[in-house]
C-alpha positions in Angstrom: 6.9 -110.4 26.2 7.7 -109.6 29.8 11.4 -109.8 29.0 11.1 -107.4 26.1 9.2 -104.9 28.2 11.8 -105.2 30.9 14.6 -104.7 28.4 12.9 -101.6 26.9 12.5 -100.2 30.4 16.1 -100.8 31.2 17.4 -99.1 28.1 15.1 -96.2 28.7 16.3 -95.8 32.2 20.0 -96.0 31.4 20.1 -93.9 28.2 19.7 -90.2 28.2 16.4 -89.3 26.7 17.7 -86.0 25.1 21.2 -87.0 24.0 22.4 -84.7 21.3 25.5 -83.5 19.5 27.1 -80.6 21.2 29.8 -78.2 20.0 31.9 -76.2 22.4 34.9 -74.0 22.2 37.7 -74.5 24.8 40.3 -71.9 25.5 43.8 -73.5 25.7 46.1 -70.6 26.6 49.3 -72.8 27.0 49.5 -73.7 23.3 52.5 -71.8 22.1 54.2 -73.8 19.4 53.3 -75.7 16.2 53.3 -79.1 18.0 50.8 -78.0 20.7 47.7 -78.1 18.5 48.6 -81.6 17.3 48.9 -82.8 20.9 45.6 -81.1 22.0 43.8 -82.6 19.0 45.1 -86.1 19.7 44.0 -85.9 23.3 40.5 -84.7 22.4 40.0 -87.2 19.6 40.8 -90.1 22.0 37.8 -89.1 24.1 34.8 -91.5 23.4 32.0 -89.6 21.7 34.1 -86.8 20.1 33.3 -86.6 16.4 35.2 -83.5 15.3 38.0 -81.3 16.5 39.4 -78.0 15.1 42.4 -76.6 17.0 43.5 -73.0 16.3 47.0 -72.1 17.5 46.6 -68.3 16.8 43.4 -68.1 18.8 44.6 -70.7 21.3 41.3 -72.5 21.1 39.8 -75.9 20.3 36.4 -76.3 18.9 35.0 -79.8 19.7 31.9 -81.6 18.5 30.8 -84.5 20.7 27.9 -86.8 21.6 26.7 -85.6 25.1 25.4 -89.1 25.8 29.0 -90.4 25.6 31.1 -87.6 27.1 31.0 -84.2 28.7 32.8 -80.9 28.8 34.5 -82.0 32.0 35.9 -85.1 30.2 37.2 -82.9 27.3 38.9 -80.5 29.8 40.4 -83.4 31.7 41.8 -84.8 28.4 43.5 -81.6 27.5 44.8 -81.1 31.1 46.2 -84.7 31.1 48.0 -83.8 27.9 49.6 -80.8 29.6 47.2 -78.1 28.3 44.6 -77.1 30.8 41.5 -75.7 29.1 38.4 -73.6 30.0 35.0 -73.4 28.4 34.4 -70.4 26.2 30.8 -69.3 26.3 27.8 -71.6 26.7 27.3 -75.1 25.3 25.7 -75.1 21.9 
């Protein structure tokens, strides 16, 4: 019984209590050709915790849905930057 209590306590301490799905829009101003959104989408979908991506070339934006217990906006921005497309957050996290 003590081991079970210790395990539950450990899981509680190491897991975010209010983890949730978040959706953010990133501005990706350097997208300027038909291949750019494909590259940005690939980079974002490789980030652990990302469940959905929609990339719009005309608006130069990427809408990303992710599990905030597994990743963060900073990790998403780093993924696009590493792919050659620096991004900034548009508005607040939803």
